[in-house]
Every structure is written in C-alpha cells, then in structure tokens.
MDAnalysis code that builds the backbone (N, CA, C; Angstrom):
import MDAnalysis as mda
import numpy as np

u = mda.Universe.empty(324, n_residues=108, atom_resindex=np.repeat(np.arange(108), 3), trajectory=True)
u.add_TopologyAttr("name", ["N", "CA", "C"] * 108)
u.add_TopologyAttr("resid", np.arange(1, 109))
u.add_TopologyAttr("resname", ["UNK", "UNK", "UNK", "UNK", "UNK", "UNK", "UNK", "UNK", "UNK", "UNK", "UNK", "UNK", "UNK", "UNK", "UNK", "UNK", "UNK", "UNK", "UNK", "UNK", "UNK", "UNK", "UNK", "UNK", "UNK", "UNK", "UNK", "UNK", "UNK", "UNK", "UNK", "UNK", "UNK", "UNK", "UNK", "UNK", "UNK", "UNK", "UNK", "UNK", "UNK", "UNK", "UNK", "UNK", "UNK", "UNK", "UNK", "UNK", "UNK", "UNK", "UNK", "UNK", "UNK", "UNK", "UNK", "UNK", "UNK", "UNK", "UNK", "UNK", "UNK", "UNK", "UNK", "UNK", "UNK", "UNK", "UNK", "UNK", "UNK", "UNK", "UNK", "UNK", "UNK", "UNK", "UNK", "UNK", "UNK", "UNK", "UNK", "UNK", "UNK", "UNK", "UNK", "UNK", "UNK", "UNK", "UNK", "UNK", "UNK", "UNK", "UNK", "UNK", "UNK", "UNK", "UNK", "UNK", "UNK", "UNK", "UNK", "UNK", "UNK", "UNK", "UNK", "UNK", "UNK", "UNK", "UNK", "UNK"])
u.atoms.positions = np.array([
    [124.188, 164.647, 80.186],
    [125.393, 164.074, 79.585],
    [125.059, 162.807, 78.810],
    [125.737, 162.617, 77.707],
    [125.492, 161.445, 76.890],
    [126.609, 160.432, 76.942],
    [127.571, 160.626, 77.814],
    [128.743, 159.752, 77.866],
    [128.467, 158.498, 78.684],
    [129.142, 157.425, 78.298],
    [129.089, 156.171, 79.049],
    [130.455, 155.944, 79.699],
    [130.437, 155.358, 80.876],
    [131.667, 155.000, 81.566],
    [131.759, 153.489, 81.627],
    [132.835, 152.926, 81.109],
    [133.066, 151.478, 81.182],
    [133.743, 151.190, 82.518],
    [133.127, 150.293, 83.281],
    [133.575, 149.979, 84.634],
    [134.046, 148.518, 84.674],
    [135.369, 148.268, 84.518],
    [135.847, 146.896, 84.609],
    [135.770, 146.424, 86.055],
    [135.222, 145.241, 86.260],
    [135.070, 144.709, 87.612],
    [135.265, 143.207, 87.642],
    [134.428, 142.538, 88.417],
    [134.499, 141.082, 88.531],
    [133.115, 140.489, 88.318],
    [133.028, 139.182, 88.307],
    [131.783, 138.489, 87.978],
    [130.639, 138.824, 88.924],
    [130.935, 139.093, 90.175],
    [129.868, 139.336, 91.144],
    [129.394, 140.782, 91.175],
    [130.091, 141.694, 90.519],
    [129.719, 143.098, 90.431],
    [129.542, 143.760, 91.795],
    [130.264, 143.254, 92.791],
    [130.109, 143.799, 94.144],
    [130.968, 145.025, 94.380],
    [131.845, 145.367, 93.476],
    [132.729, 146.498, 93.695],
    [133.836, 146.126, 94.671],
    [134.545, 147.104, 95.094],
    [135.674, 146.886, 95.990],
    [135.207, 147.015, 97.438],
    [134.701, 145.947, 98.026],
    [134.213, 145.991, 99.406],
    [135.329, 145.820, 100.421],
    [136.381, 145.126, 100.051],
    [137.487, 144.899, 100.979],
    [138.336, 146.166, 101.076],
    [139.003, 146.326, 102.186],
    [139.892, 147.465, 102.378],
    [140.980, 147.473, 101.321],
    [141.493, 146.310, 100.985],
    [142.414, 146.144, 99.873],
    [142.315, 144.706, 99.405],
    [142.767, 144.450, 98.191],
    [142.625, 143.123, 97.617],
    [143.790, 142.844, 96.686],
    [144.007, 141.584, 96.420],
    [145.156, 141.158, 95.629],
    [144.971, 141.484, 94.156],
    [146.010, 142.060, 93.538],
    [146.003, 142.362, 92.104],
    [145.807, 141.060, 91.327],
    [144.871, 141.062, 90.388],
    [144.627, 139.904, 89.547],
    [143.744, 138.849, 90.180],
    [143.219, 139.082, 91.370],
    [142.345, 138.096, 92.021],
    [141.055, 137.963, 91.226],
    [140.469, 136.780, 91.227],
    [139.257, 136.548, 90.457],
    [138.026, 137.170, 91.101],
    [138.127, 137.594, 92.315],
    [137.001, 138.216, 93.003],
    [137.426, 138.610, 94.395],
    [136.540, 139.267, 95.103],
    [136.906, 139.685, 96.450],
    [136.951, 138.501, 97.404],
    [137.708, 138.613, 98.489],
    [137.693, 137.545, 99.482],
    [136.321, 137.502, 100.139],
    [135.944, 136.360, 100.708],
    [134.631, 136.287, 101.358],
    [134.569, 137.241, 102.546],
    [133.398, 137.829, 102.734],
    [133.216, 138.758, 103.844],
    [133.250, 137.991, 105.163],
    [134.018, 138.447, 106.133],
    [134.098, 137.744, 107.414],
    [132.799, 137.860, 108.196],
    [132.586, 136.929, 109.116],
    [131.403, 136.976, 109.968],
    [131.363, 138.307, 110.696],
    [130.233, 138.951, 110.706],
    [130.102, 140.245, 111.359],
    [130.447, 141.414, 110.459],
    [130.885, 141.154, 109.232],
    [131.194, 142.222, 108.279],
    [132.632, 142.689, 108.363],
    [133.013, 143.504, 107.381],
    [134.394, 143.984, 107.303],
    [134.752, 144.869, 108.494],
    [133.808, 145.650, 108.976],
    [134.109, 146.550, 110.085],
    [134.475, 145.782, 111.351],
    [133.939, 144.562, 111.497],
    [134.224, 143.765, 112.695],
    [135.506, 142.946, 112.553],
    [136.061, 142.915, 111.344],
    [137.249, 142.109, 111.086],
    [138.502, 142.792, 111.625],
    [139.349, 142.013, 112.254],
    [140.616, 142.572, 112.738],
    [141.812, 141.971, 112.003],
    [141.559, 141.094, 111.029],
    [142.686, 140.442, 110.365],
    [142.931, 140.948, 108.948],
    [142.242, 141.993, 108.523],
    [142.471, 142.601, 107.212],
    [142.509, 141.572, 106.092],
    [141.562, 140.676, 106.093],
    [141.408, 139.656, 105.041],
    [142.531, 138.638, 105.061],
    [143.352, 138.638, 106.077],
    [144.441, 137.676, 106.159],
    [145.572, 137.954, 105.200],
    [145.657, 139.162, 104.665],
    [146.691, 139.486, 103.688],
    [147.546, 140.629, 104.212],
    [148.744, 140.698, 103.721],
    [149.613, 141.819, 104.040],
    [149.527, 142.834, 102.911],
    [149.524, 144.096, 103.254],
    [149.534, 145.141, 102.234],
    [150.912, 145.163, 101.582],
    [150.953, 145.473, 100.315],
    [152.222, 145.522, 99.613],
    [152.019, 145.871, 98.159],
    [153.061, 145.727, 97.334],
    [152.992, 146.167, 95.944],
    [152.009, 145.372, 95.085],
    [151.610, 144.183, 95.495],
    [150.662, 143.394, 94.705],
    [149.220, 143.601, 95.164],
    [148.997, 144.595, 96.004],
    [147.662, 144.860, 96.511],
    [147.108, 146.144, 95.894],
    [145.803, 146.167, 95.704],
    [145.116, 147.350, 95.196],
    [144.139, 147.842, 96.252],
    [143.965, 149.121, 96.302],
    [143.021, 149.747, 97.209],
    [141.850, 150.271, 96.377],
    [140.644, 150.361, 96.923],
    [139.491, 150.791, 96.128],
    [139.707, 152.095, 95.361],
    [140.397, 153.045, 95.938],
    [140.614, 154.329, 95.264],
    [141.583, 154.223, 94.094],
    [142.215, 153.051, 93.906],
    [143.163, 152.859, 92.811],
    [142.539, 152.149, 91.618],
    [141.259, 151.846, 91.668],
    [140.637, 151.152, 90.536],
    [139.294, 151.806, 90.213],
    [138.918, 151.770, 88.958],
    [137.680, 152.393, 88.513],
    [136.491, 151.800, 89.254],
    [136.458, 150.482, 89.389],
    [135.365, 149.802, 90.074],
    [135.199, 150.321, 91.504],
    [136.302, 150.529, 92.183],
    [136.250, 151.027, 93.563],
    [135.750, 152.455, 93.647],
    [136.223, 153.304, 92.759],
    [135.794, 154.712, 92.760],
    [134.314, 154.809, 92.389],
    [133.897, 154.060, 91.372],
    [132.490, 154.075, 90.975],
    [131.619, 153.567, 92.131],
    [132.066, 152.524, 92.817],
    [131.311, 152.014, 93.963],
    [131.182, 153.049, 95.072],
    [132.253, 153.787, 95.315],
    [132.201, 154.823, 96.344],
    [131.260, 155.960, 95.931],
    [131.340, 156.380, 94.684],
    [130.494, 157.480, 94.221],
    [129.038, 157.058, 94.057],
    [128.816, 155.802, 93.686],
    [127.456, 155.312, 93.460],
    [126.719, 154.960, 94.736],
    [127.474, 154.639, 95.779],
    [126.887, 154.384, 97.088],
    [125.886, 153.238, 97.142],
    [124.983, 153.345, 98.099],
    [123.998, 152.282, 98.359],
    [123.082, 152.021, 97.173],
    [122.698, 153.088, 96.486],
    [121.773, 152.921, 95.363],
    [122.392, 152.061, 94.260],
    [123.637, 152.299, 93.931],
    [124.303, 151.493, 92.911],
    [124.470, 150.056, 93.396],
    [124.914, 149.876, 94.644],
    [125.068, 148.512, 95.181],
    [123.741, 147.759, 95.137],
    [122.656, 148.432, 95.497],
    [121.346, 147.784, 95.482],
    [120.930, 147.395, 94.064],
    [121.252, 148.229, 93.080],
    [120.860, 147.919, 91.697],
    [121.650, 146.744, 91.121],
    [122.821, 146.465, 91.696],
    [123.656, 145.365, 91.199],
    [123.560, 144.115, 92.069],
    [122.894, 144.209, 93.203],
    [122.801, 143.099, 94.148],
    [122.271, 141.837, 93.468],
    [123.020, 140.746, 93.604],
    [122.603, 139.455, 93.072],
    [122.802, 139.269, 91.577],
    [123.289, 140.275, 90.884],
    [123.504, 140.160, 89.442],
    [124.899, 139.601, 89.187],
    [125.075, 138.974, 88.058],
    [126.348, 138.378, 87.664],
    [126.743, 138.908, 86.291],
    [128.039, 138.881, 86.015],
    [128.557, 139.288, 84.707],
    [129.679, 138.317, 84.350],
    [129.437, 137.459, 83.389],
    [130.432, 136.466, 82.978],
    [131.616, 137.147, 82.296],
    [132.752, 136.473, 82.250],
    [133.943, 137.005, 81.598],
    [133.607, 137.358, 80.150],
    [133.958, 138.569, 79.756],
    [133.716, 139.038, 78.396],
    [132.345, 139.657, 78.190],
    [131.482, 139.597, 79.189],
    [130.135, 140.156, 79.066],
    [130.095, 141.571, 79.625],
    [128.956, 142.224, 79.446],
    [128.761, 143.577, 79.975],
    [127.323, 143.733, 80.435],
    [127.130, 144.619, 81.370],
    [125.810, 144.921, 81.913],
    [125.711, 146.436, 82.054],
    [124.718, 147.046, 81.425],
    [124.567, 148.497, 81.465],
    [123.525, 148.889, 82.513],
    [123.844, 149.921, 83.290],
    [122.909, 150.464, 84.271],
    [122.985, 151.988, 84.215],
    [121.911, 152.648, 84.580],
    [122.006, 154.109, 84.704],
    [122.767, 154.443, 85.978],
    [123.427, 155.579, 86.015],
    [124.079, 155.982, 87.268],
    [123.010, 156.357, 88.293],
    [123.314, 156.231, 89.562],
    [122.338, 156.612, 90.585],
    [121.896, 158.066, 90.429],
    [120.612, 158.291, 90.498],
    [120.037, 159.624, 90.348],
    [120.612, 160.582, 91.394],
    [121.033, 161.735, 90.946],
    [121.551, 162.753, 91.850],
    [122.983, 162.555, 92.296],
    [123.639, 161.505, 91.812],
    [125.025, 161.239, 92.208],
    [125.995, 162.031, 91.333],
    [127.232, 162.104, 91.773],
    [128.267, 162.746, 90.957],
    [128.462, 161.977, 89.654],
    [128.189, 160.665, 89.670],
    [128.282, 159.875, 88.439],
    [127.233, 160.344, 87.436],
    [126.023, 160.624, 87.914],
    [124.947, 161.064, 87.022],
    [125.231, 162.446, 86.438],
    [126.025, 163.238, 87.151],
    [126.398, 164.548, 86.635],
    [127.303, 164.433, 85.407],
    [128.054, 163.338, 85.316],
    [129.047, 163.198, 84.241],
    [128.694, 162.138, 83.201],
    [127.879, 161.145, 83.583],
    [127.611, 160.015, 82.684],
    [126.129, 159.690, 82.637],
    [125.678, 159.222, 81.477],
    [124.282, 158.795, 81.349],
    [124.162, 157.279, 81.461],
    [125.285, 156.578, 81.402],
    [125.255, 155.120, 81.429],
    [126.543, 154.579, 82.048],
    [126.413, 153.547, 82.872],
    [127.557, 152.819, 83.401],
    [127.547, 151.441, 82.754],
    [128.644, 151.046, 82.138],
    [128.740, 149.738, 81.498],
    [129.699, 148.895, 82.309],
    [129.155, 147.981, 83.109],
    [129.951, 147.130, 83.976],
    [130.430, 145.932, 83.150],
    [131.718, 145.672, 83.176],
    [132.288, 144.570, 82.407],
    [133.107, 143.653, 83.325],
    [133.318, 142.449, 82.854],
    [134.173, 141.494, 83.551],
    [135.250, 141.057, 82.568],
    [136.360, 141.815, 82.520],
    [137.401, 141.504, 81.539],
    [138.146, 140.210, 81.899],
    [138.730, 139.571, 80.873],
    [139.506, 138.347, 81.152],
    [140.740, 138.647, 81.985],
])
C-alpha cells in the first residue's frame, strides 16, 4: 500500500494511555504510581460528554493497532504544535496492511 495515515495526537506522542481523557486537553494526565492498572481513581475525573475514550480518536485506535512496537518507536520523541513526524507502521500489523506511512501530528 502506498497510502499515508495522518495521526493527530499530542506533543508527547504517547497515544491514548488513559482509560479516558478530557476533550481538548494538552496531553494525557500523568501516569499514577504503579501504572494505570493499579489506579483506582480513574485519573480523578468523571466520565461524561467532555471525555474521549481511546476508541473514539484516531490516535487511540492507531496506538491500539500499533501495539508495543509503535509505542517503542515513539518513546521519548516529541512533536511540537504544527509539526509532523513520519514513521513506518509496525511490520505485520493491521496498520501495515493498509498504510505505508504514519504521519504523527500535533495540531493546534
């Protein structure tokens, strides 16, 4: 495939790690001690109409489909507002079946 997928995200390129997050937030909330699985307070937020779930955003779906390999390729990288970073999709993933390039962006 020769298609590219534009993946709007945030500056840290971490994807949607939280169970849900606030619409329009500048980034994900900090990970609690012991990781998200050990957290019992759901990031201290209530679910509601201003919250997004990973399956409701391109960044979240791409993160789920790309798995560990994609997370590892983006670990420690940054993307300033208005910039873009291109990566190949993880080899053998469903993303690689449909796209030859992932273009991660940080929209204003």
